[in-house]
Every structure is written in C-alpha cells, then in structure tokens.
PANUTOR-94814 format. One line per field, with one value per residue (C-alpha): residue in three letters; z, x, y; residue number from 1. Coordinates in Angstrom, 1 decimal. Each point is the difference from the previous one (the first is absolute). Example, Ala and Ser with C-alpha at 12.3 -4.5 7.8 and 13.67 -1.06 7.14 Angstrom:
BEGIN
residu <- ALA,SER $
w <- 7.8,-0.7 $
u <- 12.3,1.4 $
v <- -4.5,3.4 $
num <- 1,2 $
//
This chain:
BEGIN
residu <- MET,LYS,SER,PHE,THR,LEU,SER,ILE,GLY,ALA,LEU,LEU,LEU,ILE,GLY,THR,LEU,PRO,LEU,HIS,ALA,GLU,GLU,ALA,LYS,PRO,ASN,VAL,LEU,MET,ILE,SER,ILE,ASP,ASP,LEU,ASN,ASP,TRP,THR,GLY,TYR,LEU,GLY,GLY,TYR,PRO,SER,VAL,SER,THR,PRO,HIS,LEU,ASP,ALA,LEU,ALA,GLU,GLN,GLY,ARG,ILE,PHE,SER,ASN,ALA,HIS,CYS,ALA,ILE,PRO,VAL,CYS,SER,SER,SER,ARG,VAL,SER,VAL,MET,SER,GLY,LEU,ALA,ALA,THR,SER,HIS,GLY,SER,TYR,GLU,ILE,GLY,PRO,SER,TYR,GLN,GLN,LEU,PRO,ALA,LEU,ASN,GLU,ALA,PRO,THR,LEU,HIS,ARG,TYR,PHE,LYS,ASP,ASN,GLY,TYR,THR,THR,ILE,THR,GLY,GLY,LYS,VAL,LEU,HIS,HIS,SER,PHE,GLY,ASP,ARG,LEU,LYS,GLU,ASP,ILE,ASP,LEU,ASP,LEU,GLY,ARG,PRO,LYS,THR,ALA,ARG,PRO,LYS,GLY,GLY,PRO,VAL,SER,LEU,PRO,LYS,GLY,TRP,SER,LYS,ALA,TRP,ASP,TRP,GLY,GLN,PHE,PRO,GLU,ASN,ASP,ALA,ASP,MET,GLY,ASP,TYR,GLN,LEU,ALA,ILE,ASP,ALA,ALA,LYS,VAL,ILE,LYS,GLU,ASN,HIS,ASP,GLN,PRO,PHE,PHE,MET,SER,VAL,GLY,PHE,TYR,ARG,PRO,HIS,VAL,PRO,LEU,LEU,VAL,PRO,PRO,LYS,TRP,PHE,ASP,LEU,TYR,ASP,VAL,GLU,ALA,ILE,PRO,LEU,PRO,LYS,SER,PRO,GLU,SER,ASP,LEU,THR,ASP,LEU,PRO,PRO,ASN,PHE,ARG,THR,ILE,ASN,ASP,TYR,ALA,VAL,ALA,PRO,LYS,HIS,SER,GLU,VAL,VAL,SER,SER,GLY,LYS,GLN,ARG,SER,LEU,THR,GLN,ALA,TYR,LEU,ALA,SER,ILE,SER,PHE,VAL,ASP,HIS,CYS,VAL,GLY,ILE,VAL,MET,GLU,ALA,LEU,LYS,ASN,SER,ALA,HIS,ALA,ASP,ASN,THR,ILE,VAL,VAL,LEU,TRP,SER,ASP,HIS,GLY,PHE,HIS,LEU,GLY,GLU,LYS,HIS,HIS,TRP,ALA,LYS,ARG,THR,LEU,TRP,GLU,GLU,SER,THR,ARG,VAL,PRO,LEU,LEU,PHE,ALA,GLY,PRO,GLY,ILE,GLU,PRO,GLY,ASP,ALA,CYS,VAL,GLU,PRO,ALA,SER,LEU,ILE,ASP,ILE,TYR,PRO,THR,LEU,ILE,GLU,LEU,CYS,GLU,LEU,PRO,GLY,HIS,GLU,SER,LEU,ASP,GLY,ILE,SER,LEU,THR,PRO,GLN,LEU,ASP,GLU,PRO,THR,THR,GLU,ARG,ASP,GLU,PRO,ALA,ILE,ILE,SER,SER,TYR,TYR,GLY,ASN,HIS,ALA,ALA,ARG,SER,ARG,ASP,TRP,ARG,LEU,ILE,VAL,TYR,GLU,ASP,GLY,ALA,LYS,GLU,LEU,TYR,ASP,HIS,ARG,ASN,ASP,PRO,GLU,GLU,TYR,THR,ASN,LEU,ALA,ASN,ASP,PRO,ASP,HIS,GLN,GLU,ILE,LEU,GLU,GLU,LEU,MET,ALA,TRP,ILE,PRO,THR,GLU,GLY,GLU,PRO,GLU,PHE,ARG,VAL,PRO,SER,GLU,ARG,LEU,LYS,GLY,GLN,ARG,GLN $
w <- 202.2,-0.3,-1.5,1.3,-0.4,3.0,0.4,1.7,3.1,0.0,-0.2,3.2,1.9,-0.9,3.2,1.9,0.4,-1.2,-1.7,2.0,-0.1,-1.8,-2.9,-0.1,-3.2,-0.9,-1.4,-3.5,-0.8,-3.8,-1.2,-3.7,-1.5,-3.4,-2.8,2.7,-1.5,2.3,1.2,3.5,2.4,0.7,-3.5,-0.9,-3.5,0.8,2.0,2.2,0.1,3.0,1.3,3.7,0.5,-3.0,1.3,3.6,-1.1,-2.1,2.9,2.0,-2.8,-3.1,-3.2,-3.5,-1.6,-3.5,0.1,-3.3,-1.1,-2.1,-2.8,-0.1,0.2,2.7,-0.5,-1.4,3.0,2.6,-1.7,0.4,3.4,1.0,-1.5,0.3,-4.0,-2.6,-3.1,-2.2,2.3,0.1,-3.0,0.9,-1.4,-0.1,1.3,-0.5,1.4,3.7,2.2,-0.4,-3.9,-0.4,-1.0,1.5,3.3,0.4,2.8,1.1,3.8,0.7,2.8,1.9,-0.7,0.8,3.4,0.6,-0.8,2.4,2.9,-0.4,0.0,-3.2,-0.1,-3.0,-1.0,-2.8,-3.1,0.5,-3.2,-2.7,-0.6,3.6,1.4,-1.7,-1.7,1.2,2.1,2.4,2.2,0.6,2.2,3.1,0.6,-2.8,1.4,-3.8,-2.3,1.1,-2.8,-0.1,-1.8,-3.3,0.3,-1.1,-2.1,-2.1,-0.2,2.1,-2.1,-3.2,-3.1,-3.0,-1.9,2.8,1.5,3.1,2.2,-0.2,1.7,3.2,2.5,3.5,0.6,2.2,2.9,2.8,0.5,1.4,-3.6,-1.6,-0.5,1.0,3.5,0.7,-0.7,2.3,2.7,-0.5,-0.3,3.3,1.8,-0.8,1.0,3.2,0.7,1.5,-2.6,1.0,-3.2,-1.4,-2.9,-3.2,-0.7,-3.5,-0.4,-3.3,-0.4,-3.2,-0.1,-1.5,-3.0,-2.0,0.2,2.3,2.2,3.6,2.6,-0.1,2.8,-1.5,-3.0,2.5,0.7,-3.2,-1.8,-3.3,-1.6,1.7,-1.0,-1.8,-3.3,-1.4,-2.3,-3.5,-2.6,-3.5,-0.5,2.2,-2.5,-2.8,0.8,0.9,-2.3,-1.6,2.5,2.8,-1.2,-1.0,3.3,0.6,-3.0,1.5,3.4,1.5,1.3,-1.5,-2.2,1.5,-3.0,1.1,3.8,-0.8,-2.5,2.4,2.3,2.9,0.6,3.3,1.1,-0.8,1.7,3.1,0.1,-0.3,3.1,1.9,-0.7,1.3,3.4,0.2,-0.5,2.5,2.6,-0.8,0.6,3.3,1.4,-0.7,1.4,3.2,0.2,0.1,2.2,2.8,-0.6,1.7,-3.1,-0.4,0.9,-2.1,-3.1,-3.3,-2.0,-3.7,-2.3,-3.8,-2.8,-3.2,-2.4,-0.5,-1.7,-2.4,0.3,-3.3,0.2,-3.5,-1.3,1.5,2.7,2.2,-0.3,-2.7,-1.0,0.9,1.2,3.5,1.2,-1.3,1.8,3.1,3.1,3.9,1.5,3.8,2.7,3.8,3.0,2.4,-1.2,-2.4,1.4,-0.9,-2.4,-3.3,-2.8,-2.4,-3.6,-1.5,-2.5,1.6,-1.8,1.2,-0.8,2.7,2.6,-0.1,0.8,2.6,1.9,-0.1,1.5,2.7,0.9,0.1,-2.2,-2.0,-3.4,-2.8,-3.3,-2.7,0.3,-2.3,3.0,2.2,3.7,1.1,3.7,-0.9,-0.7,3.0,2.1,-1.7,-2.3,-2.0,-0.8,-3.6,-2.4,-3.2,-1.9,-1.2,0.2,-3.3,-1.1,-2.8,-1.9,-3.1,-1.5,-0.7,1.4,3.3,2.5,2.1,2.9,1.9,2.9,-2.8,-3.0,-2.1,-3.4,-2.2,-2.6,-2.0,-2.3,-3.2,1.4,0.8,3.3,2.6,2.6,3.0,2.5,3.1,1.8,-2.4,-1.8,2.3,-2.0,-3.2,-2.5,-1.7,-1.7,0.1,-1.8,-3.0,1.7,-0.4,3.1,1.8,-2.0,3.0,2.6,-2.7,-0.7,3.5,0.5,-3.4,1.8,2.3,-2.6,-0.5,-3.5,0.4,2.1,0.4,-2.9,0.6,1.2,-0.9,1.1,-3.3,0.6,1.1,-1.5,1.2,-0.8,2.5,2.6,3.5,1.5 $
u <- 8.9,-1.2,2.9,0.3,2.2,1.7,1.8,3.4,-1.8,-2.9,2.7,1.7,-3.4,0.0,-0.6,2.9,-1.4,2.3,-1.1,-0.1,3.6,-1.5,-1.4,3.2,1.4,3.1,0.2,1.2,2.0,0.7,2.8,0.4,2.5,-0.1,2.6,2.8,2.6,2.6,1.7,-0.4,2.7,-1.1,-0.2,3.1,-1.1,1.9,3.3,-0.5,-4.1,-1.2,-2.9,-0.1,-3.5,-0.5,3.1,-1.4,-2.9,1.8,1.8,-3.3,-1.3,0.7,1.2,-0.8,3.0,-1.2,-3.5,-1.4,-3.2,-2.7,0.2,2.8,-2.8,-1.8,-3.6,0.4,2.1,-2.2,-2.9,1.9,0.8,-3.6,-1.4,2.6,-0.5,2.7,-0.2,-1.3,-2.7,-1.3,1.1,2.0,3.4,0.7,-1.3,-3.5,-3.1,-0.9,-0.9,-3.3,0.0,1.4,-3.0,2.3,0.0,-3.5,-0.4,3.4,0.1,2.9,2.4,-1.9,-3.7,1.4,1.0,-2.9,-2.2,1.9,-0.5,2.6,-0.1,1.5,2.0,1.8,2.0,2.3,0.7,-1.0,-2.0,1.1,-3.3,-1.4,-2.9,-2.7,-3.4,-0.9,3.4,-0.9,-2.1,3.4,1.4,-1.1,2.0,1.8,2.9,0.2,2.7,1.7,1.8,3.2,-0.4,2.3,2.2,-2.0,2.8,0.4,2.1,3.1,2.4,-1.9,1.9,-2.0,-1.9,-0.2,-3.5,-1.0,-0.2,3.7,0.7,2.4,1.7,0.1,-3.9,-1.9,2.1,-1.6,-1.2,-3.3,-1.0,0.6,-3.1,1.8,1.2,-3.7,-1.2,2.7,-1.1,-3.7,0.7,1.9,-2.9,-2.3,2.4,0.3,-3.7,-1.9,-2.1,-2.8,0.7,3.2,1.0,1.5,1.7,1.9,1.9,1.4,2.9,0.8,3.5,2.4,-2.3,0.5,0.1,3.1,-1.0,0.9,1.5,3.5,1.3,-0.5,2.3,2.3,0.8,1.6,2.9,-1.1,3.4,1.0,-3.0,0.9,-1.8,-1.1,1.8,-1.5,2.3,-1.2,0.9,-3.0,-2.5,1.8,-1.4,-3.8,-2.9,-1.7,-3.0,1.1,2.8,-2.7,-2.2,0.1,-1.5,-3.1,0.4,0.5,3.5,3.0,2.3,3.3,1.8,-1.8,0.7,3.7,0.0,-1.6,2.8,-2.5,0.4,1.7,-2.5,-3.0,1.6,0.6,-3.6,-1.2,2.2,-1.1,-3.6,1.0,1.2,-3.1,-2.5,2.4,-0.9,-3.6,0.1,1.9,-2.9,-2.7,2.1,0.8,-3.6,-0.4,2.6,-1.1,-3.9,-2.0,0.4,3.9,-0.1,-3.2,0.4,1.4,1.8,0.7,2.0,0.4,0.5,-2.2,2.9,3.8,1.6,2.7,2.5,2.2,0.5,-0.4,-0.4,-3.5,-1.8,-3.0,-1.8,-2.1,2.9,0.1,3.8,0.9,0.4,-3.6,-1.8,2.1,-1.6,0.3,-2.2,0.0,-2.1,0.3,-2.3,-1.1,1.0,2.7,3.3,3.0,2.7,1.6,-1.5,-1.7,1.4,-2.8,-2.3,-3.0,-2.3,-2.3,-3.2,1.2,-0.7,-3.8,0.0,2.7,-1.8,-3.0,1.8,2.0,-3.4,-1.7,-2.8,-2.0,1.9,-0.7,0.1,0.0,3.7,2.9,2.6,1.5,0.3,3.7,-0.6,2.3,2.9,-1.3,0.9,3.0,1.7,1.9,-3.3,0.2,-3.0,-0.5,-1.6,1.9,-1.7,-1.8,-0.2,-1.7,0.5,-2.0,-2.3,1.7,3.5,0.9,3.0,0.7,2.4,1.2,2.5,3.0,-1.6,-2.0,-1.6,-1.9,-2.2,-1.4,-3.3,1.8,2.0,3.2,1.6,2.8,1.4,2.2,2.2,-0.4,2.7,2.6,-1.7,-2.2,0.0,-1.3,2.3,0.5,-2.9,0.4,-3.5,1.8,3.1,-0.5,1.5,-2.9,-3.0,-1.0,-0.6,-1.8,-2.4,-0.6,-0.8,-1.9,-2.5,-1.1,-0.6,-3.7,-1.0,-3.6,-2.1,-2.6,0.5,1.0,-3.0,0.1,-2.6,-1.2,1.8,3.0,3.0,3.4,2.6,0.0,-2.3,0.6,2.3 $
v <- 58.4,3.3,2.5,3.6,3.1,1.5,3.3,0.1,1.7,-2.7,-2.8,1.7,-0.6,-3.9,-2.0,-1.5,-3.5,-2.6,-3.1,-3.2,-1.6,-3.2,2.5,2.4,0.0,2.0,3.3,0.8,3.0,0.0,2.8,0.3,2.3,1.2,-0.6,-1.0,-2.5,-1.8,3.5,-0.8,-0.9,-3.5,-0.9,1.6,1.4,3.2,0.3,3.1,0.4,1.2,-2.2,-0.7,-0.5,-2.6,-1.5,-0.4,-1.6,-2.4,-1.0,-1.0,-2.3,-2.0,1.5,-1.4,1.6,-1.9,1.2,1.7,1.9,-2.0,3.1,2.8,3.0,1.4,-0.5,-3.5,-1.2,1.5,-1.5,-3.4,0.3,1.3,-2.9,-2.8,-0.4,-0.1,2.1,-3.1,-0.2,3.7,1.3,3.1,0.2,3.6,3.3,0.5,-1.8,0.2,-3.0,0.8,0.1,-3.4,-2.4,-3.0,1.6,0.4,-2.5,-0.1,1.6,2.2,-0.6,2.5,-1.3,-3.6,1.2,2.1,-3.0,-2.0,2.5,2.5,4.0,1.2,3.2,1.0,3.4,1.3,-1.9,-3.8,-0.5,2.2,1.4,-0.4,-1.6,1.9,-1.5,-3.0,-0.7,3.0,-2.4,-2.0,2.7,1.0,2.8,2.2,2.3,1.3,0.5,3.0,2.0,2.1,3.1,0.7,3.5,2.6,1.4,-2.7,-3.0,-0.1,-2.0,-1.5,0.3,1.4,-2.8,-2.1,-1.1,2.3,-3.1,-0.5,3.2,-0.5,2.4,1.4,0.6,0.8,1.4,-2.2,-3.5,1.3,1.0,-3.3,-2.3,-3.3,1.6,1.2,-3.4,-1.6,2.3,-0.6,-4.1,0.5,1.6,-2.8,-2.5,1.1,-0.5,-2.9,-1.9,-2.2,-2.2,-1.0,2.5,-0.5,3.4,0.6,3.0,0.9,2.6,1.5,1.0,-0.9,0.3,3.2,2.7,-0.4,3.1,-0.2,2.6,0.8,-2.0,-3.1,1.0,1.3,-3.9,-0.5,1.7,0.4,0.1,-3.3,-2.0,-3.2,-0.7,-3.5,-1.7,0.3,-1.3,0.1,-3.7,-0.7,0.7,-2.1,-3.4,1.2,-0.4,3.3,-0.2,2.0,2.0,2.8,-0.2,3.6,0.7,-0.9,1.9,3.1,-0.8,1.6,-1.9,-0.9,2.1,2.8,-0.4,0.0,2.7,2.2,-0.5,-0.7,-3.7,0.6,2.6,-2.0,-2.7,1.9,1.0,-3.8,-0.8,3.2,-1.4,-3.5,1.6,2.3,-2.8,-2.1,2.6,-0.2,-3.8,0.7,2.3,-3.0,-2.7,2.3,0.5,-3.9,-0.3,2.0,-1.3,-2.5,-2.2,-0.3,-3.7,-0.9,1.5,-1.4,2.5,-0.4,2.4,0.0,2.2,-0.4,-0.4,0.6,3.0,0.4,3.1,-0.9,-3.4,-1.6,3.6,0.2,2.2,-0.9,-3.4,-2.0,-2.2,-3.8,0.3,-0.1,3.6,0.5,-3.0,-0.7,1.8,0.2,-2.6,-0.7,-1.3,0.4,-0.4,-2.9,-3.5,1.4,-0.6,2.1,-1.3,-0.5,1.4,-2.5,-0.2,-2.2,1.9,1.7,2.1,2.7,-1.9,-2.3,2.6,-0.7,-3.8,0.6,2.7,-2.3,-3.0,2.1,1.2,-3.3,1.2,-2.2,-1.4,2.1,-2.6,2.7,1.3,-0.3,0.6,-2.4,0.1,1.2,-1.4,-3.0,2.4,2.3,-3.0,-1.3,2.2,-2.7,-1.8,-0.5,1.2,-1.6,2.8,2.8,3.6,1.0,3.5,1.3,3.4,1.0,-2.8,-3.4,1.1,-2.1,-0.8,-2.8,0.7,-3.1,0.2,0.0,0.8,2.7,-1.4,2.8,-1.1,2.7,-0.4,-0.3,-2.8,1.7,-1.2,1.3,-2.3,1.3,-2.1,2.3,-2.2,1.6,2.7,1.9,3.2,-2.1,0.8,-3.3,-1.3,-4.1,-0.6,-1.5,-1.7,-3.7,-0.9,1.9,-1.5,-2.3,2.9,1.9,-2.7,-0.2,3.3,0.2,-2.7,3.1,2.6,0.8,-1.2,1.4,2.3,2.6,2.5,3.4,2.3,3.8,2.7,1.4,3.7,-1.8,1.7,-1.6,2.9,3.1,-2.0,0.8,-2.4 $
num <- 1,2,3,4,5,6,7,8,9,10,11,12,13,14,15,16,17,18,19,20,21,22,23,24,25,26,27,28,29,30,31,32,33,34,35,36,37,38,39,40,41,42,43,44,45,46,47,48,49,50,51,52,53,54,55,56,57,58,59,60,61,62,63,64,65,66,67,68,69,70,71,72,73,74,75,76,77,78,79,80,81,82,83,84,85,86,87,88,89,90,91,92,93,94,95,96,97,98,99,100,101,102,103,104,105,106,107,108,109,110,111,112,113,114,115,116,117,118,119,120,121,122,123,124,125,126,127,128,129,130,131,132,133,134,135,136,137,138,139,140,141,142,143,144,145,146,147,148,149,150,151,152,153,154,155,156,157,158,159,160,161,162,163,164,165,166,167,168,169,170,171,172,173,174,175,176,177,178,179,180,181,182,183,184,185,186,187,188,189,190,191,192,193,194,195,196,197,198,199,200,201,202,203,204,205,206,207,208,209,210,211,212,213,214,215,216,217,218,219,220,221,222,223,224,225,226,227,228,229,230,231,232,233,234,235,236,237,238,239,240,241,242,243,244,245,246,247,248,249,250,251,252,253,254,255,256,257,258,259,260,261,262,263,264,265,266,267,268,269,270,271,272,273,274,275,276,277,278,279,280,281,282,283,284,285,286,287,288,289,290,291,292,293,294,295,296,297,298,299,300,301,302,303,304,305,306,307,308,309,310,311,312,313,314,315,316,317,318,319,320,321,322,323,324,325,326,327,328,329,330,331,332,333,334,335,336,337,338,339,340,341,342,343,344,345,346,347,348,349,350,351,352,353,354,355,356,357,358,359,360,361,362,363,364,365,366,367,368,369,370,371,372,373,374,375,376,377,378,379,380,381,382,383,384,385,386,387,388,389,390,391,392,393,394,395,396,397,398,399,400,401,402,403,404,405,406,407,408,409,410,411,412,413,414,415,416,417,418,419,420,421,422,423,424,425,426,427,428,429,430,431,432,433,434,435,436,437,438,439,440,441,442,443,444,445,446,447,448,449,450,451,452,453,454,455,456,457,458,459,460,461,462,463,464,465,466,467,468,469 $
//
C-alpha cells in the first residue's frame, strides 16, 4: 500500500463514502499519558485526585487494575508497546536508542505500520514513541499532528531548588490552557476525529503531562490545598531488608533524591504540582473523548488508554521511575468501545505489550506470530478469567520482576531477590524472599524470570546521566 502524508487541512477533504458494511473495521483511538501512576479516581491511588474524564471513560469499558509496563522508563516502554516485544527481545532496557536504532526491530512493524498494512489510515500526535516516527518509521504514519511544546518561563525556573536538574521545575505556568502543548494537541486531535474518513483510522494521541517539568496553569493547582496534601509513607525500616542494587538508583538519573526533596521543604508543593498536572491532562483526555462522542465514529471506535510507566513520589525513598517496585511499574490500562461490556475491573496481571495482540484480535486483523504479548480479549469478555503468566518487567540489563495477581518477585542480576505478598502488603514493606514459608511461590515465579535475552544495545554516543526523559 502506497504511503502518503497529509496535513490537517488535506485530511478534512477526504471523501465521506463509508466502507461496505462487510468490510468495515472498527477505528482505534489510542491515548497514552506520560508518567501517570495509579493516581486516578477509578484506580484509587490518591484519595482526592480529580480525574472526572478518565473516570467516565473507565466506566464505559474494562479496567485492568493490575497492569504493568515492560520497562519502567519512557523510551524503552514505548518501544515495547509499539513493537509488542519485551526488552529481552529488542535490547532496550533504559533511556537511549530509538525504535529505528535497535537492530532487533529492523523487521518488526510498529502497531501503526501493522494497521496501515491492513487497510487503516494511521494518525499520530504528541509523544507516542519517545523519539517520534522519524527516519524509516516516517512512512508508518499518514497524518502527523506534530508534537506541540509548552514554552518554559522566560524569567527562569519557577520553583527549582539550587542544584536540581532543570527538568524538575514545577509551578503555575503558563497562565492559560491554550498555551500548553497537550491542550493544543487535544484540540487538533478532536478536529480530526470529528471528520469523515474513507478508511478506518488508527489514531494515537500522546500527552506529555504529568511528566516533569510539572508546569500547568494556576486553575489546576487551585484544585488542591497544598497544606492538606497527605504524603506517602516512607518508613526508614522499609529499606532495611532490600538488596543494595536499587537503593542508589537515583545516582544514575536526573531525579532528585528523596532526602533532597524532604530537606528542601518542597515535598507537598511538588506533590501538588503532580496532582495538578494529572487533572490538567484529564481535561485534555476529556476534549478528545467529547469529540469522539459527538462524531460519526462514536459507536465504531475502540479506545485504549495507557501510561508508559508509574511514578514514585517518595515511596521507598524514591522519586520518578526506573525501579522494579509497584509504584514504578503499575500503570493505568483500559479498553472501551464496541464489543467491550462495562463492568468489574480485571485484577489478573496484564502487560503493556499485550496491547498489540489485543488490538489485532479486537479488529479481526491477520495474526502476528512474532509478538511477546498475550491478547487480553479473554479478560475483556470476562474479567475473572485467570491468566497463567505474570507480567514481566525489566529495568537495566539483567534485572527483572514477575507480577502475578497476588505476588511480586524481583530478581537482580547478582541473584538478590525481593518477594512481596500484595494481599497483605500492598506497599511492599516486607521482603519475604528469605522466608522458608514462601519458597514454593518464589520458585513458581522464578520459572517466569528471563534467564537469557537480547543484550543491551546502546548507541555509541549514548550517555545515561542527564539524558532527556
């Protein structure tokens, strides 16, 4: 199928003749949100967060409340979603190589390419792939809405303490939503959704907030009283039974150390900014969903919403991502649309790499043999359907976690282990890896931990510390 690129104006001129009924396929609207953990109303991660539009969408479909990323960092996670492959298959375990640079993905079609090859118009905008659809991936996209940016304050940082990375600024800026890149993207996406299309479309919309810098307009901060914000528990004893591997994880990243956040006296202010950013992006999701509701495609569009990884805000004395603990790996994931009955949340494990095969099955496209993920259609049909395989998460080469319905096992490259029982210990305070009463479950989960895989691939000039996240 010949590829082409369209401007928004050109797309509006596309013909209005629908496909024949027997050929009609559902559209797909994929919404990704950067750095969003479980702090949404429907997941209950924070007691008073305001996410009315995400909550409304969740009521329309199936929530996967035990969903996890494949790698808890932006670029690698997004490569995994778009390829349907785990880190052990593509070789990206950290911030660094783009999809296009990974040799293991030379013959692996992105989700967009697969849908395009099967008769879909492909549309994208915002941060979907960390490095965008450039080079050889440019032909995967028929219409690119771009990646609108939000300007930084001209007078310098708003709240940034001395010595912190400039990426970690936060505060009330800019004055209006219209000056935010995510808002502009939502408006552009809404316009395209409302138009007629002569082919089914696969549209991906990637919102940047609540990624740092946590700068959003004042009205979103006004939703949260900074003095009343509860802070997560971070007992010193929580770290006493941990192996040393991930205790110093922030030494390799641009995030501040927990001790720096606490000593700055800014923990509540920074937490308020994260909450404000979530409510802002919820508003952007609402704009897109309202457009779909009022379009001709409302009854024939599958919606899938996900975040690329979770986010710590002081839990286990950690900020941001990159760990193999629950706060860093658990993500929002939900599906809604034709054939998906609203109902109870699914508590079985799910992985973001399951999105690819699930959408293929929902849209009745030809099977794709070379995927690591597993279709979630059994759980879409009946949320209590058991899943044998845990979600597998990798962070840095050789370190992996297996998350089942009730348990998390972490195994580090040097053999150190952590085991947590989520039925009794959702905060993962008590490491049971050395408890003789729990060796049976440990061995069961050990069988799923990867023992080999694609070696880590790094581009020659790559430098981890200080890279853009």
